[in-house]
C-alpha positions in Angstrom: 1.6 -13.0 157.9 0.7 -14.8 154.6 4.4 -15.4 153.8 4.9 -16.8 157.3 1.9 -19.2 156.9 3.2 -20.2 153.5 6.6 -21.0 154.9 5.1 -23.0 157.7 3.0 -25.0 155.3 6.0 -25.7 153.1 7.9 -26.7 156.2 5.1 -29.2 157.0 5.1 -30.3 153.3 8.8 -30.8 153.3 8.7 -32.9 156.5 5.9 -35.0 155.1 7.6 -35.5 151.7 11.0 -36.5 153.2 9.3 -38.8 155.8 7.5 -40.5 152.9 10.7 -40.8 150.9 12.6 -42.3 153.8 9.8 -44.7 154.8 9.2 -45.6 151.2 12.9 -46.5 150.7 12.8 -48.8 153.7 9.6 -50.4 152.6 11.0 -51.1 149.1 14.0 -52.8 150.6 12.0 -54.8 153.2 9.0 -55.9 151.1 9.3 -55.1 147.4 12.8 -56.6 147.1 11.8 -60.0 148.6 8.6 -60.0 146.6 10.4 -59.5 143.3 12.9 -62.2 144.3 10.0 -64.7 144.7 8.0 -63.6 141.7 10.6 -62.8 139.0 13.2 -65.5 138.6 15.3 -64.0 135.8 17.8 -61.6 137.3 17.7 -59.2 134.4 13.9 -59.0 134.4 13.9 -58.6 138.1 16.4 -55.7 137.9 14.3 -54.0 135.2 11.2 -54.4 137.3 12.9 -53.0 140.4 14.1 -49.9 138.4 10.6 -49.3 137.0 9.3 -49.5 140.5 11.8 -46.9 141.7 11.0 -44.6 138.8 7.3 -44.7 139.7 8.1 -44.1 143.4 10.3 -41.1 142.5 7.4 -39.7 140.3 5.1 -40.1 143.3 7.5 -38.3 145.5 7.8 -35.5 142.9 4.0 -35.3 142.7 3.7 -35.1 146.5 6.2 -32.2 146.7 4.2 -30.4 144.0 0.9 -31.0 145.7 2.2 -29.8 149.0 3.7 -26.6 147.4 7.3 -27.6 148.3 8.7 -27.8 144.7 7.7 -27.4 141.1 9.7 -28.5 138.1 10.2 -28.1 134.4 12.1 -30.3 132.0 13.1 -28.9 128.6 13.9 -31.6 126.0 12.3 -34.4 128.0 11.8 -36.5 124.9 15.6 -36.7 124.5 15.8 -38.6 127.8 13.5 -41.4 126.5 16.1 -42.7 124.0 18.1 -45.9 125.0 21.7 -46.1 125.8 22.4 -42.5 126.9 25.3 -41.3 128.9 23.7 -38.5 130.9 26.1 -36.0 132.5 24.7 -33.3 134.7 25.7 -30.7 137.3 24.5 -31.4 140.8 23.1 -28.3 142.6 20.8 -30.2 145.0 20.3 -33.5 146.8 17.0 -34.1 145.0 17.9 -33.3 141.4 18.8 -36.9 140.8 15.3 -37.9 141.6 14.0 -35.9 138.6 16.6 -37.5 136.3 15.9 -41.0 137.4 12.1 -40.5 137.3 12.0 -39.3 133.7 14.9 -41.0 131.9 14.2 -44.3 130.0 15.6 -47.5 131.3 18.1 -46.0 133.6 21.2 -47.1 135.6 23.0 -44.8 138.1 26.4 -44.4 139.5 25.8 -43.7 143.2 28.0 -42.8 146.2 29.0 -45.9 148.1 27.7 -44.3 151.3 24.2 -44.4 150.0 24.4 -48.1 149.6 25.0 -48.3 153.4 22.3 -45.8 154.3 19.3 -47.7 155.8 16.8 -45.5 153.9 18.5 -45.9 150.5 20.4 -49.2 150.5 17.4 -51.4 149.8 16.3 -49.7 146.6 20.0 -49.4 145.4 20.7 -53.1 145.9 17.3 -54.1 144.5 17.9 -52.0 141.3 21.6 -53.1 141.0 22.8 -49.5 140.7 26.6 -49.0 140.3 28.4 -47.9 143.5 31.6 -45.9 143.5 33.6 -48.2 145.8 36.1 -49.3 143.1 36.9 -47.0 140.2 38.0 -49.7 137.8 34.9 -51.8 138.6 32.8 -48.7 138.0 34.2 -48.2 134.5 33.6 -51.9 133.6 30.1 -51.9 135.0 29.3 -48.6 133.2 30.5 -50.0 129.9 28.4 -53.2 130.4 25.3 -51.1 131.2 25.6 -48.9 128.1 26.3 -51.9 125.9 23.0 -53.4 127.1 21.2 -50.3 125.9 20.6 -48.9 129.4 21.0 -45.2 130.1 23.5 -44.1 132.7 23.3 -41.0 134.9 26.4 -39.5 136.3 27.3 -36.3 138.2 31.0 -35.8 137.2 31.7 -33.3 140.0 31.5 -36.2 142.4 29.6 -34.1 144.9 26.9 -31.4 145.0 27.8 -28.1 143.4 28.4 -25.2 145.8 26.2 -22.2 144.9 27.8 -19.6 142.7 30.9 -21.7 142.2 32.2 -22.9 138.9 31.6 -26.5 137.9 34.8 -28.6 138.0 34.4 -32.2 136.8 36.4 -35.3 137.7 37.5 -37.7 135.0 34.9 -40.4 135.5 32.4 -39.2 132.9 35.1 -38.6 130.3 36.7 -42.1 130.9 33.3 -43.8 130.5 32.5 -41.8 127.3 35.9 -42.6 125.8 36.0 -46.2 126.7 32.5 -47.0 125.7 32.5 -44.7 122.5 29.3 -43.2 123.7 28.1 -39.7 123.0 27.4 -37.5 126.0 23.9 -36.2 126.7 24.4 -33.0 128.8 21.7 -31.9 131.3 21.8 -28.5 132.9 20.1 -28.2 136.3 19.1 -25.0 138.0 17.4 -25.0 141.5 15.9 -21.7 142.6 16.0 -20.8 145.4 18.9 -23.1 146.3 18.1 -25.9 148.7 19.7 -29.1 149.9 23.1 -28.0 148.7 26.2 -29.6 150.2 25.9 -29.4 154.0 22.4 -27.9 154.0 19.9 -29.8 156.2 16.5 -30.8 154.8 14.7 -28.7 157.5 16.2 -25.4 156.2 13.1 -24.1 154.4 13.8 -21.7 151.5 11.9 -18.4 151.3 9.7 -19.5 148.4 8.7 -22.7 146.5 11.6 -24.5 144.9 11.7 -24.3 141.1 13.7 -27.2 139.7 14.5 -26.5 136.0 16.3 -29.1 133.9 17.3 -28.6 130.3 18.5 -31.5 128.1 21.0 -30.3 125.5 22.0 -31.9 122.2 24.3 -34.9 122.4 28.1 -34.2 122.3 29.9 -36.8 120.1 33.0 -38.2 121.6 35.8 -39.4 119.2 38.6 -41.4 120.7 42.1 -40.9 119.1 43.9 -44.2 119.2 47.2 -42.4 118.7 46.8 -40.4 121.9 47.2 -41.8 125.4 43.9 -42.5 127.0 44.7 -40.6 130.2 45.6 -37.5 128.3 42.4 -37.7 126.2 40.4 -38.1 129.5 42.1 -35.0 131.0 41.4 -32.9 127.9 37.8 -34.0 127.6 37.2 -33.4 131.3 38.6 -29.9 131.1 36.6 -29.2 128.0 33.4 -30.5 129.6 33.9 -28.3 132.7 34.3 -25.2 130.5 31.3 -26.3 128.3 29.0 -26.8 131.3 30.1 -23.5 132.9 29.4 -21.6 129.7 26.0 -23.2 129.2 25.0 -22.8 132.8 25.8 -19.1 132.6 23.5 -18.7 129.6 20.9 -20.9 131.3 20.9 -18.9 134.6 21.0 -15.6 132.7 17.6 -16.4 131.3 16.3 -16.3 134.9 18.5 -13.6 136.2 19.7 -11.0 133.6 22.2 -9.6 136.1 24.2 -12.9 135.9 27.6 -12.2 134.2 28.7 -14.6 131.5 32.2 -15.9 131.3 34.4 -17.5 128.6 33.3 -19.9 126.0 34.4 -23.5 125.7 36.4 -24.7 122.7 36.8 -28.1 121.1 38.0 -30.5 123.9 40.6 -32.0 121.5 42.4 -28.6 121.4 42.1 -28.0 125.1 
């Protein structure tokens, strides 16, 4: 009986949280964006103000989920995310993991799916903040390089979609291409969501059996050295393959801390020898 009541309460909390998120996104687009346009004339300052507003909104959303008993969280190595000019690569187990990264990374830019820029609940904040959309791969690379050169941090999920539970991480080349072209070290972030929720194809109203525990771990930076004698495409392929292996190895160790029955796989080697 107590478990049923707890689940009903978390169902109510989930509905309230996501209603607030959707309505908040629309209000930001309808009211905050025009207000910033009137009050802040300089485009760069206006964009920075919009991103700070979104960060504070995301923190409020995280706080609401915590108060309602929907989700709790932990971030190991949070101080590493406060540095400027980071290229943050992370696995993507849930729809809401990006909210934690955006909320607690310094001055942050994002590469977001083009469909989100057309969604009525998210397009306002995305346009207001000037986030990079995935409509044109070459334009994405150029915009990412500009953002990093300006000292902004960039968040990217190299899988391109949410991770299916219990399946190995397989990255696309976008993150590797950005790292190599911008000569930027990679800041890897491992994300574990227990129990799984809002995975690919899972609706928001599917309430997990217990409170969500979102655990993020920021690892040490991975230096990226570009070899001018080697074709850029080949380097990107090697780095992408190495990063996939590296994340799978680290995620196995990460999950094993929570579930000792989890079986570890093979270790990653230097990507230049992949």
